[in-house]
Structure formats: structure tokens, C-alpha cells
N, C-alpha and C positions, 0 to 999 in steps of 0.2 A: 461714390456716396461721400458726398463733402459734409466735415463736421464744422458747426461754427460756433469757436470757443471764443467768450467774450474776451476782449482785448483793450487796454492792457491789463497785465498782471495784477491782480488787486493787492498781491502780500508786496512784490516789487513797488508797485506806485505807493503805499503807503509808507513802508520802509523807506524809501528814499527821500519823500517829506520829512520822516520821522529823523534820519540821519544830518539832513540839513537844518531844522529846527533845532536837534540837539547841539550842532556845531554853532548854530548862531547864538544859543543860550549858554554854552561854555564861553564864548567869546565874550559875551554881556560880563559874565560871573569873573571875567579873567581879573585875578589881583583877592579875590575874597577869599580864597583858600577852597573854595568849593566848584565843583561842576554840578549840570543839570539832574543827574542821576543822584548823586549824594545829597543834593537839596531836596529832591523828589522823596528820597528814603527817610531824611530827618524830618519833614513834613508830615510823612505818614506815621512814624514814630510818635511823632506829638499829637496829632489826631487820637492815634489808637492805643493810647499811654497805658502801659500795663497789660496790655495783648501780646501774644506770643507772636515772634517774628515771622511764623510760619504764616499769621493771617497778614501781618505787614507786607508780607511777599506777593500772597495771593491778591492784596489789594491793587497793588502794582503789577499785577501779572508778572511778576520775577518769579526765577525759579529758585529753590530756595540755599542751591549753592552759590550762586552770585549774590542772594541776599546778605548770606552769612561773611562771603568776603568783604562784601561793600561795609559792611557792619564792624569786622574786625579790624579795618584800616581805620574807620570812623574813633573806635575806640581806641587805639593806638595813639591816634590824636589827641585823646581825650574831650572828644564831643560826647562820647556816648558812657554811660554806665550799663554794663549788662548784669542782669541776674537770673538763678535757674527759674525754671516754671515748676508746676506741680509733678513733672516728670521728667526721666533723664533727659528726653529730646527736645524739651519746650525750653526755651528763653526768652526771656523779654527785655527792651531795653528803656531808658529813660535819657533823656536830655541832659547832659551836665552842662555847667555853668558855661564853660569854653566854646561847646555847641552852640548855646543860647547867643554868644557872641558873634559866632560865626554865622548863625542865621540871619540876626539882625544886622549883621555888615552885608550879607548878602541881598536882602529883600529890596532895596530899593534899585537895584541892579536888575533882577528880576522883574520888578513891577515896570520897570522902564520898557526893558525888552515885551515883555507881555502885552503891554498896553500898545506900544507901538506896531505890534504884528496885529493884534486884534483889531486896533482903529484902522489901518492900511487894508486890513482883508476886510473888514465891516463888520460891525457888533450884531447886525441881524445876521448874516451870513456865517459868522461864528458861532452864533448859538445853534444855527441849521446845522452847520457841519459838527459839532459835537453831537447833538441828536442823532444824526447819519451814522456817526463813527459809533457810538453806543448801539445803533440797530445791527451795524455790522460787526461788531463783537458778539451780538446775540446770535447772528447767523452763524457766523465762524463758530460759536460755543455747539449750537445745534449740530452742526455739519460736522463736526470731531467727534461727537458725541454718537454717531451713528444715525442720527433722528432720521427720518423720512422726510423731513425737511430739506434735505439736500437735493432731493428729485422737485423741488417744486418748482414751477415756474416763476420768473422774475413778475415783481406786481409792479404797475402804474404806480409812480408816486401821488 
């Protein structure tokens, strides 16, 4: 009996693209003191001001250990101020003035890379890819949760 498993591996394909994108964005941010992960964390903290860091980690699909390690480094740089939450396990962060300056310095570098990538890829294709990646994330969440969806047949677009 021959089993047909779709190739290439979804995880490897997306992770490879992710690593290459991260390297390109990190290169664009060189000299700003930030890498793309730190930029994403700072922007998420900015959007979710006052929310627990666990919520920030959830929004970025980061494990809490990685989030807290990243936040600790940013606090040491003076980019963030941390405060205790309503319970012993909950902390939140706000961007300090030094962090605001770092974000402002990084913004044009990120914007340039983002525009180049999206424009060369194509804005319509980019919008569709974002939509498809969100759908893929939903599928992965359903399969990971043991949903019967994992056994569903592939749907045509």
C-alpha cells in the first residue's frame, strides 16, 4: 500500500521562509540596536499597553520563557519599565523613553524593508498570503487541539 503524504513539509517550508525573512529584516535593522524579534515585542507591548506580558506572548505566539528572556534584556537596555500585575505571576511592561527612541530610529529601516518585500512580492499576492497564513494557523490550532478537522480532506481554493 502506497501512502501519499503531501510534500514539501509545511513546517519546514514556513520555518525556512521565516528564518530568511528574519535575517533580511535583522540586516535592515543593523545599527538601530534592535533585531526584528525585539521590534515585534516592543510593538506588541505598545499595542497592548498595560496588558500582562503573557497576553503579549500569546499574540506573538511566543512561549512565555522566550518572552520574559527578551523583555529582561530590553529592560536592562532601559527600553522597558516592568510592573507587577494583579497576581504574583502577572507582569506588564510599558515602553520607556529610551525604548521609544530606539523604535523611532528603527521605524524607517523596517518600513523600507517591508515596502521592498511586499512591493516585489506584489501587494495583492501579499494580502492573499497573509489571509492564507492565518487560515493555515487556524488549521494547525485545530489539528493540535485534536479536532476532527485533522482528518478532513483538502479543500479546493
